[in-house]
C-alpha positions as CSV (number, residue, x, y, z in Angstrom):
1,M,-81.2,-109.7,41.3
2,T,-81.0,-106.3,39.5
3,D,-77.8,-104.7,38.1
4,H,-76.9,-101.2,39.6
5,P,-76.0,-98.9,36.9
6,Q,-72.5,-97.6,37.0
7,R,-71.6,-94.3,37.9
8,P,-69.7,-92.4,35.3
9,S,-66.1,-92.1,36.5
10,G,-65.6,-89.0,34.5
11,R,-62.2,-90.2,33.6
12,P,-61.4,-91.2,29.9
13,P,-60.9,-94.8,29.0
14,G,-57.6,-96.2,29.9
15,S,-56.8,-93.7,32.8
16,H,-57.7,-96.0,35.8
17,G,-55.1,-96.3,38.4
18,R,-53.5,-93.0,37.3
19,R,-52.9,-90.3,39.8
20,E,-52.3,-86.8,38.3
21,G,-50.0,-84.9,40.3
22,P,-49.5,-81.3,40.5
23,R,-48.4,-80.0,37.2
24,S,-45.2,-78.5,37.1
25,G,-43.9,-76.0,34.9
26,I,-42.2,-77.1,31.7
27,T,-38.6,-76.3,31.7
28,A,-36.4,-76.0,28.5
29,K,-33.6,-78.2,28.5
30,A,-30.3,-76.7,27.1
31,P,-28.8,-78.8,24.3
32,A,-25.9,-81.0,25.8
33,D,-22.6,-80.1,24.3
34,G,-19.9,-82.6,25.0
35,D,-17.2,-80.5,23.4
36,A,-18.0,-77.4,25.8
37,K,-16.0,-78.5,28.8
38,P,-14.1,-76.2,30.9
39,L,-10.5,-76.1,30.6
40,S,-8.4,-78.5,32.6
41,P,-6.4,-76.6,35.4
42,A,-3.2,-77.3,33.5
43,L,-4.8,-76.0,30.2
44,D,-6.4,-73.1,32.2
45,K,-3.2,-72.0,33.7
46,T,-1.5,-72.4,30.1
47,F,-4.3,-70.2,28.8
48,K,-3.7,-67.4,31.4
49,I,0.0,-67.3,30.9
50,G,-0.5,-67.1,27.1
51,L,-2.8,-64.2,27.6
52,V,-0.4,-62.4,29.7
53,L,2.6,-63.1,27.4
54,K,0.5,-61.8,24.5
55,G,-0.5,-58.8,26.7
56,L,3.2,-58.2,27.5
57,D,4.0,-58.4,23.9
58,G,1.2,-55.6,23.1
59,I,3.1,-53.4,25.8
60,L,6.4,-53.9,24.1
61,E,4.8,-53.0,20.6
62,V,3.3,-49.8,22.1
63,I,6.7,-48.8,23.5
64,G,8.5,-49.4,20.1
65,G,5.9,-47.5,18.2
66,I,6.3,-44.6,20.5
67,L,10.0,-44.6,20.0
68,L,9.4,-44.7,16.3
69,L,7.4,-41.9,16.3
70,F,10.0,-39.6,18.3
71,L,13.3,-41.0,17.2
72,T,14.9,-40.5,13.8
73,P,16.3,-43.2,11.4
74,A,19.8,-41.9,12.1
75,A,19.0,-42.0,16.0
76,I,17.6,-45.6,15.8
77,Q,20.8,-46.6,14.0
78,R,23.0,-45.2,16.6
79,I,21.0,-46.9,19.4
80,V,21.1,-50.3,17.6
81,R,24.9,-50.1,17.0
82,A,25.5,-49.1,20.6
83,L,23.2,-52.0,21.8
84,T,25.0,-54.6,19.6
85,A,28.8,-53.3,19.8
86,H,29.5,-55.6,22.7
87,E,27.8,-58.9,21.0
88,L,29.5,-58.3,17.8
89,S,33.0,-57.7,19.5
90,E,32.5,-61.3,21.0
91,D,31.2,-62.8,17.8
92,P,31.3,-60.8,14.5
93,H,28.8,-63.3,13.0
94,D,26.0,-62.9,15.5
95,L,22.9,-63.4,13.3
96,I,20.6,-61.3,15.5
97,A,23.0,-58.5,15.9
98,R,23.8,-58.3,12.2
99,Y,20.2,-58.6,11.3
100,L,19.3,-55.8,13.6
101,L,22.1,-53.5,11.8
102,H,20.9,-54.5,8.4
103,T,17.6,-53.5,9.0
104,T,18.2,-50.2,10.6
105,A,20.5,-49.3,8.1
106,H,17.7,-49.3,5.4
107,L,15.4,-47.0,7.4
108,H,13.8,-43.8,6.4
109,H,11.1,-41.7,7.6
110,G,8.3,-43.4,5.7
111,T,9.2,-46.8,7.1
112,T,9.5,-45.6,10.7
113,L,6.1,-43.6,10.4
114,F,4.5,-47.0,8.9
115,G,6.3,-49.1,11.7
116,A,4.9,-46.8,14.3
117,I,1.2,-47.0,13.1
118,Y,1.7,-50.8,12.7
119,L,3.0,-51.3,16.3
120,L,0.8,-49.0,18.0
121,S,-2.5,-50.3,16.4
122,H,-1.5,-53.9,17.2
123,G,0.0,-53.4,20.6
124,I,-3.2,-51.4,21.7
125,A,-5.7,-54.0,20.1
126,K,-3.7,-56.6,22.1
127,I,-3.6,-55.2,25.4
128,V,-7.5,-53.9,25.2
129,L,-8.6,-57.6,24.0
130,V,-6.4,-59.6,26.6
131,A,-7.5,-57.2,29.5
132,L,-11.2,-57.8,28.5
133,V,-10.7,-61.5,28.1
134,L,-9.1,-61.7,31.7
135,K,-12.0,-59.7,33.0
136,D,-14.2,-62.6,31.5
137,K,-16.2,-60.3,28.9
138,L,-17.7,-63.1,26.7
139,W,-18.0,-60.8,23.6
140,A,-14.3,-60.0,23.7
141,Y,-13.3,-63.8,23.0
142,P,-14.4,-63.9,19.3
143,W,-12.7,-60.5,18.8
144,L,-9.2,-61.8,20.1
145,I,-9.5,-65.0,18.1
146,G,-10.0,-62.8,15.0
147,L,-7.1,-60.8,15.8
148,L,-4.8,-63.8,16.3
149,L,-5.9,-65.4,13.2
150,A,-5.2,-62.2,11.3
151,F,-1.7,-62.4,12.9
152,I,-1.2,-66.0,12.0
153,A,-2.3,-65.2,8.2
154,Y,0.3,-62.6,8.1
155,Q,3.0,-64.7,9.7
156,L,2.5,-67.6,7.5
157,Y,2.7,-65.3,4.2
158,E,6.2,-63.9,5.7
159,I,7.4,-67.3,6.4
160,T,6.2,-68.9,2.8
161,A,6.6,-66.3,0.6
162,V,9.0,-63.6,2.0
163,H,11.6,-65.1,4.2
164,F,11.7,-68.3,6.5
165,S,12.3,-67.4,10.0
166,V,12.5,-69.9,12.9
167,G,11.4,-67.2,15.6
168,L,8.3,-66.3,13.6
169,T,7.6,-69.7,13.0
170,L,7.4,-70.4,16.9
171,L,5.5,-67.2,17.2
172,T,2.8,-68.5,14.9
173,V,2.6,-72.2,16.8
174,F,2.2,-70.2,20.0
175,D,-0.6,-68.0,18.5
176,A,-2.4,-71.0,17.0
177,L,-2.2,-72.7,20.4
178,L,-3.7,-69.5,22.0
179,V,-6.6,-69.5,19.5
180,W,-7.5,-72.9,20.4
181,L,-7.3,-72.3,24.1
182,T,-9.4,-69.4,23.8
183,W,-11.9,-71.0,21.6
184,R,-12.2,-73.8,24.4
185,E,-12.6,-71.4,26.9
186,Y,-15.3,-69.4,25.2
187,R,-17.4,-72.2,24.2
188,A,-17.3,-73.6,28.0
189,K,-18.1,-70.1,29.4
190,R,-21.0,-69.6,26.9
191,A,-22.3,-72.9,27.5
192,H,-22.3,-72.1,31.6
193,Q,-23.8,-68.8,30.8
194,H,-26.7,-70.6,29.0
195,H,-27.3,-73.2,31.6
196,A,-27.5,-70.4,34.4
197,R,-30.0,-68.6,32.5
198,A,-32.2,-71.5,31.9
199,A,-31.9,-72.4,35.7
200,A,-32.8,-68.9,36.7
201,V,-36.0,-69.1,34.3
202,A,-37.1,-72.3,35.5
203,A,-36.5,-71.7,39.4
204,P,-39.7,-71.3,41.3
205,S,-40.8,-68.2,43.5
206,P,-39.6,-67.9,47.0
207,G,-42.6,-69.4,48.4
208,G,-42.5,-72.5,46.3
209,H,-44.9,-71.6,43.7
210,R,-45.0,-69.8,40.7
211,P,-46.9,-66.5,40.6
212,A,-50.5,-67.1,39.5
213,R,-51.5,-65.5,36.3
214,P,-54.8,-63.2,36.6
215,Q,-57.7,-64.7,35.0
216,P,-59.4,-62.5,32.1
217,G,-62.5,-60.9,33.5
218,R,-61.5,-60.7,37.0
219,R,-60.0,-57.8,38.8
220,T,-56.9,-58.1,40.9
């Protein structure tokens, strides 16, 4: 009985029983980011309301800046007296009315010009950035966060070093909450955009196959 020579299988050792399927393209998997989750419906609604309020605040600042540009300090004092006269007649110790009268009594041309420039620059910046964020312009999110952080730093200085104010403290808390919501929304949208681009790159052609690359030396 003669042994027949074995035919070379052409497979490397240890490859028996394996089936090589069609080689699929290698897709880059985006890094998982557990923190970059979309905001819940309640937080998303709070975020949108906060943006609208910040935009309205910017509009009021622009209006105030325009008024300071065209009104003299004496005219501002007369307007404040007229607006607070009724409130002071009912409560002569009203804190807000007395604060407004005290502030306008020390106005002069230099302070009104500085106030006008301050209000106009801040108001316009708020309006533009809020509008861009509401239009989902991703690059505007960090700029809005930076602007709000600058406001928070200035407001904290006013609260701690100059004069404590309940209203300014509440405004600072509101700005801090808006910074957190903007950061969360920015991370979620950036992660979604990254996944969408990765899926578009990994998607096959309409025919179900990737376009063949021309081999060197052949004319197509």
